[in-house]
Each structure stands twice: as structure tokens, then as C-alpha cells.
Residue frames as qw, qx, qy, qz and C-alpha x, y, z in Angstrom:
[[0.781, 0.098, -0.038, -0.616, 11.73, 1.13, 22.93],
 [0.518, -0.237, 0.821, -0.026, 11.58, -2.58, 23.48],
 [0.228, 0.175, -0.769, -0.571, 11.19, -5.02, 20.70],
 [0.775, -0.041, -0.014, -0.630, 7.90, -6.82, 19.96],
 [0.274, -0.229, 0.930, -0.088, 7.63, -10.40, 21.12],
 [0.707, 0.137, -0.334, -0.608, 5.73, -12.83, 18.86],
 [0.831, -0.141, 0.503, -0.192, 4.63, -16.39, 19.41],
 [0.349, -0.271, 0.786, 0.432, 6.30, -19.04, 17.27],
 [0.432, 0.530, 0.723, 0.101, 3.09, -19.48, 15.22],
 [0.186, 0.940, 0.130, -0.253, 2.96, -15.74, 14.47],
 [0.223, -0.679, 0.546, 0.436, 6.63, -15.75, 13.59],
 [0.476, 0.060, 0.825, 0.298, 6.06, -18.67, 11.25],
 [0.393, 0.771, 0.502, -0.017, 3.26, -16.83, 9.42],
 [0.044, 0.937, -0.140, -0.316, 5.43, -13.76, 8.99],
 [0.381, -0.434, 0.704, 0.414, 8.30, -15.89, 7.65],
 [0.485, 0.361, 0.761, 0.236, 6.05, -17.35, 5.02],
 [0.262, 0.918, 0.270, -0.125, 4.79, -13.87, 4.08],
 [0.141, -0.860, 0.355, 0.339, 8.41, -12.64, 3.81],
 [0.757, -0.052, 0.576, 0.305, 9.55, -15.54, 1.61],
 [0.560, 0.604, 0.425, 0.376, 8.88, -13.77, -1.74],
 [0.048, -0.989, -0.032, 0.135, 10.17, -10.35, -0.63],
 [0.680, 0.460, -0.144, 0.553, 13.33, -8.79, -1.86],
 [0.499, -0.422, -0.304, 0.693, 15.72, -6.89, 0.46],
 [0.143, 0.915, 0.288, 0.245, 14.77, -3.21, 0.63],
 [0.207, -0.929, 0.299, -0.071, 17.75, -2.00, 2.75],
 [0.879, 0.207, -0.278, 0.327, 21.40, -3.02, 2.49],
 [0.478, -0.853, 0.192, 0.088, 23.87, -2.51, 5.31],
 [0.666, 0.642, -0.313, 0.213, 27.40, -2.02, 3.96],
 [0.722, 0.126, -0.454, 0.507, 30.82, -2.04, 5.45],
 [0.035, -0.474, 0.279, -0.834, 30.18, 0.98, 7.67],
 [0.151, -0.206, -0.880, 0.400, 27.71, -1.02, 9.69],
 [0.120, -0.728, -0.675, -0.017, 24.64, 0.34, 11.32],
 [0.185, 0.077, -0.053, 0.978, 24.78, 4.12, 10.75],
 [0.233, 0.418, 0.495, -0.725, 21.98, 6.53, 11.65],
 [0.412, 0.345, -0.376, -0.755, 21.12, 6.89, 7.96],
 [0.328, 0.014, -0.919, -0.219, 20.62, 3.12, 7.69],
 [0.006, -0.310, -0.811, 0.495, 18.43, 3.08, 10.81],
 [0.314, 0.414, 0.129, -0.844, 16.37, 5.88, 9.35],
 [0.445, 0.221, -0.628, -0.599, 15.88, 4.00, 6.03],
 [0.236, -0.129, -0.960, 0.072, 14.88, 0.83, 7.91],
 [0.131, 0.388, 0.585, -0.700, 12.37, 2.88, 9.93],
 [0.405, 0.385, -0.178, -0.810, 10.87, 4.39, 6.71],
 [0.394, 0.102, -0.835, -0.369, 10.66, 0.92, 5.10],
 [0.108, -0.247, -0.903, 0.334, 8.88, -0.44, 8.18],
 [0.267, 0.406, 0.337, -0.806, 6.41, 2.42, 8.23],
 [0.479, 0.367, -0.335, -0.723, 5.51, 1.85, 4.59],
 [0.587, 0.160, -0.737, -0.294, 5.72, -1.95, 4.26],
 [0.773, -0.447, 0.161, -0.420, 5.54, -3.39, 7.72],
 [0.902, -0.199, 0.356, 0.142, 7.51, -6.57, 6.85],
 [0.377, 0.855, -0.347, -0.084, 10.93, -6.05, 5.30],
 [0.938, -0.031, 0.020, 0.344, 14.17, -7.86, 4.50],
 [0.064, -0.941, 0.322, 0.087, 17.58, -6.34, 5.20],
 [0.911, 0.261, -0.160, 0.276, 20.71, -7.61, 3.58],
 [0.429, -0.837, 0.302, 0.156, 23.96, -7.30, 5.60],
 [0.705, 0.628, -0.326, 0.054, 27.17, -7.41, 3.51],
 [0.178, -0.677, 0.674, -0.237, 29.49, -8.27, 6.46],
 [0.669, 0.139, -0.725, -0.090, 30.74, -11.80, 7.06],
 [0.070, 0.155, -0.778, 0.604, 30.68, -11.77, 10.87],
 [0.410, -0.444, -0.759, -0.243, 27.62, -13.68, 12.15],
 [0.364, -0.510, -0.565, 0.538, 27.78, -12.20, 15.71],
 [0.046, -0.195, 0.054, 0.978, 27.87, -8.65, 14.25],
 [0.302, -0.230, -0.596, -0.707, 24.75, -9.45, 12.19],
 [0.450, -0.506, -0.731, 0.084, 22.97, -10.80, 15.25],
 [0.279, -0.419, -0.314, 0.805, 23.94, -7.63, 17.15],
 [0.095, 0.007, -0.318, -0.943, 22.60, -5.48, 14.30],
 [0.393, -0.402, -0.716, -0.413, 19.30, -7.36, 14.32],
 [0.427, -0.545, -0.616, 0.376, 18.92, -6.94, 18.06],
 [0.195, -0.298, -0.094, 0.930, 19.90, -3.24, 17.85],
 [0.170, -0.145, -0.479, -0.849, 17.46, -2.55, 15.03],
 [0.426, -0.490, -0.738, -0.186, 14.66, -4.30, 16.85],
 [0.397, -0.515, -0.498, 0.574, 15.28, -2.41, 20.04],
 [0.109, -0.226, 0.046, 0.967, 15.67, 1.05, 18.48],
 [0.297, -0.029, -0.438, -0.848, 12.70, 0.75, 16.11],
 [0.543, 0.016, 0.607, -0.580, 10.43, -1.37, 18.35],
 [0.698, 0.301, -0.466, -0.452, 10.18, -4.12, 15.71],
 [0.881, -0.218, 0.387, -0.161, 10.03, -7.88, 15.97],
 [0.007, 0.511, -0.798, -0.318, 12.84, -10.07, 14.76],
 [0.875, 0.201, 0.015, -0.441, 11.35, -12.61, 12.41],
 [0.966, 0.129, 0.119, 0.187, 14.32, -14.42, 10.89],
 [0.070, -0.822, 0.515, 0.230, 18.11, -14.32, 10.54],
 [0.906, 0.139, 0.374, 0.142, 19.16, -16.65, 7.80],
 [0.687, 0.336, 0.172, 0.620, 22.55, -16.18, 6.15],
 [0.271, -0.028, -0.040, 0.961, 23.08, -12.45, 5.44],
 [0.260, -0.480, -0.431, -0.718, 19.35, -11.63, 5.45],
 [0.005, -0.192, -0.677, 0.711, 17.51, -10.23, 8.40],
 [0.210, -0.510, -0.647, -0.527, 13.69, -10.13, 8.38],
 [0.033, -0.124, -0.512, 0.849, 11.94, -7.48, 10.54],
 [0.168, -0.583, -0.679, -0.414, 8.28, -6.79, 11.20],
 [0.024, -0.224, -0.439, 0.870, 6.39, -3.93, 12.77],
 [0.246, 0.666, 0.701, -0.063, 2.65, -3.18, 12.42],
 [0.238, 0.362, 0.311, 0.846, 2.01, -0.49, 9.87],
 [0.016, 0.327, 0.450, -0.831, 0.59, 2.66, 11.56],
 [0.258, 0.709, 0.655, -0.030, -2.89, 3.79, 10.69],
 [0.280, 0.242, 0.227, 0.901, -2.95, 6.73, 8.30],
 [0.076, 0.412, 0.429, -0.801, -4.67, 9.85, 9.57],
 [0.289, 0.624, 0.686, 0.238, -8.00, 10.34, 7.80],
 [0.112, 0.050, 0.096, 0.988, -8.23, 13.76, 6.17],
 [0.074, 0.638, 0.693, -0.327, -11.35, 15.47, 7.51],
 [0.054, -0.090, 0.293, 0.950, -12.16, 17.65, 4.62],
 [0.361, 0.538, 0.634, -0.422, -15.72, 18.93, 4.49],
 [0.357, 0.686, -0.162, -0.612, -15.18, 20.80, 1.20],
 [0.167, -0.250, 0.875, 0.380, -14.10, 17.62, -0.65],
 [0.707, 0.280, -0.138, -0.635, -16.27, 16.50, -3.54],
 [0.882, -0.021, 0.460, -0.103, -17.00, 12.95, -4.34],
 [0.094, -0.505, 0.716, 0.472, -14.46, 11.25, -6.60],
 [0.544, 0.215, -0.620, -0.523, -15.02, 8.77, -9.38],
 [0.625, -0.131, 0.660, -0.396, -17.07, 5.73, -8.54],
 [0.116, 0.125, -0.905, -0.390, -17.63, 2.40, -10.27],
 [0.664, 0.148, 0.258, -0.686, -21.22, 1.55, -11.18],
 [0.213, -0.024, 0.950, 0.227, -22.35, -1.88, -12.27],
 [0.560, 0.274, -0.071, -0.778, -25.04, -1.86, -14.97],
 [0.382, 0.082, 0.920, 0.005, -27.11, -4.97, -15.65],
 [0.499, 0.296, -0.268, -0.769, -28.98, -5.20, -18.98],
 [0.653, 0.086, 0.721, -0.217, -31.40, -8.07, -19.36],
 [0.168, -0.011, 0.783, 0.598, -31.80, -9.92, -22.64],
 [0.418, 0.049, -0.216, -0.881, -34.70, -9.03, -24.97],
 [0.626, -0.124, -0.693, -0.336, -36.14, -12.61, -24.98],
 [0.633, -0.551, 0.247, -0.485, -35.79, -13.10, -21.22],
 [0.996, -0.071, -0.051, 0.019, -34.14, -16.52, -21.67],
 [0.654, 0.496, -0.293, 0.491, -30.56, -15.29, -22.15],
 [0.595, -0.397, -0.345, 0.608, -28.09, -14.21, -19.49],
 [0.002, -0.989, -0.134, 0.054, -28.06, -10.58, -18.55],
 [0.638, 0.447, -0.151, 0.609, -24.98, -8.57, -19.55],
 [0.503, -0.806, -0.152, 0.275, -23.10, -6.88, -16.76],
 [0.517, 0.573, -0.049, 0.634, -20.87, -3.88, -17.46],
 [0.491, -0.647, -0.253, 0.526, -18.90, -1.79, -15.04],
 [0.321, 0.775, 0.158, 0.521, -18.60, 1.93, -15.74],
 [0.447, -0.257, -0.301, 0.803, -16.48, 4.59, -14.03],
 [0.009, -0.869, -0.413, -0.271, -18.72, 7.59, -13.31],
 [0.374, 0.191, -0.206, 0.884, -16.95, 10.88, -12.78],
 [0.065, -0.404, -0.522, 0.748, -18.23, 13.68, -10.57],
 [0.307, 0.371, -0.065, -0.874, -19.88, 15.61, -13.43],
 [0.357, 0.051, -0.798, -0.483, -21.55, 12.51, -14.98],
 [0.630, -0.019, 0.515, -0.581, -24.74, 10.53, -14.33],
 [0.152, 0.042, 0.953, 0.258, -26.05, 7.21, -15.59],
 [0.501, 0.069, -0.215, -0.835, -29.08, 7.65, -17.86],
 [0.810, -0.015, 0.388, -0.440, -31.98, 5.10, -17.86],
 [0.892, 0.402, -0.170, -0.115, -30.49, 3.17, -20.83],
 [0.880, -0.301, 0.119, 0.348, -27.18, 2.68, -19.07],
 [0.567, 0.563, 0.045, 0.600, -25.39, 5.48, -20.90],
 [0.466, -0.398, -0.237, 0.754, -23.19, 8.11, -19.30],
 [0.158, 0.814, 0.298, 0.472, -24.38, 11.72, -19.61],
 [0.259, 0.215, -0.331, 0.882, -23.08, 14.92, -18.18],
 [0.173, -0.584, -0.699, 0.375, -25.04, 16.11, -15.20],
 [0.062, 0.858, 0.179, -0.477, -24.80, 19.81, -16.09],
 [0.635, 0.691, 0.131, 0.321, -24.02, 21.59, -19.29],
 [0.606, -0.193, -0.053, 0.770, -20.65, 23.21, -19.35],
 [0.045, 0.915, 0.182, -0.357, -20.68, 26.95, -19.11],
 [0.628, 0.268, 0.278, 0.676, -19.12, 28.55, -22.17],
 [0.196, -0.392, -0.058, 0.897, -18.14, 32.12, -22.72],
 [0.393, 0.764, 0.371, -0.352, -20.51, 34.51, -24.34],
 [0.135, 0.765, -0.419, -0.471, -17.70, 35.78, -26.56],
 [0.209, -0.223, 0.903, 0.303, -16.89, 32.36, -27.82],
 [0.433, 0.496, 0.742, -0.121, -20.58, 31.72, -28.73],
 [0.301, 0.854, 0.067, -0.418, -20.68, 34.99, -30.69],
 [0.029, -0.643, 0.631, 0.433, -17.42, 34.22, -32.52],
 [0.354, 0.026, 0.921, 0.158, -18.65, 30.80, -33.68]]
């Protein structure tokens, strides 16, 4: 797989985005093993833009590692500064789960209550409404349906 080619302006943007990142993969004395390549691939899938720290002192070996990682993982080399390598690959889209039996999850509802006099500012509150709740007219949360209880429990009480 060939590496991704970026324009200098795109590379500059990625460098600025990577400035605050910490290295997520470290390459030790064994060099570029298949396990290290797998970890770099997983990090690129989850983050997209990563830093890799190489513990070796040989600059040409680090450049070769950067080129090999970019070729194998179809990533773009962003920067090689010191013992740090910065790689980028677009994060793949996650497959949407097509579940027809799924019920709606919690949602956030904004409730606006106006002041009594009309001159004051309205109060805005955000409430998290669960699947079995509804918002009453006064802005209070109420259960949509009564819970079913056992007949035996009602008799025992």
C-alpha cells in the first residue's frame, strides 16, 4: 500500500495538531517488529494522528522505520524530529448499526420558564429525559407508564 502524499499546507496543519500529543507507541531496541506495526495500525485506526517514539540513536534507521511504517500502513509521514515520528491516516468511518428493535436512548431537553412579571429573564434548564419519562406541562419529569408490580407483593404489603 502506498503512503499518502499531503501538500505542505496540509502537513503544517497536521504538525500543529500533533504538537500537544504524547507518543502512543514506542519502538525499542528490537526495531520494527510485527507487533509494533500492529500497535501503530490500531493507534492510527482509533486516533488518526499519532506520535511514535524511537529509542534508537541511528537517524537513518529512524527514517527507514518512518518510510516502512508509512508504506505498510498507507499513512502519511508528517514529521520526523529527533526521536519522534508523527504519522497520520484518516480515521475510517464506523459502521452504523442498523437495529430496528432499538429503543430511543436518553435525550436532553431544554426547558424555558418565563418570569412571573414578564420583565425578568427567562430561566433555562436542561434535563436528561430517559426512555420511560416524559416532561409534564410545568417542566417536571414524570414517568410515562406506571411500573407493573407483582400481585403477590401488593397483597403482602
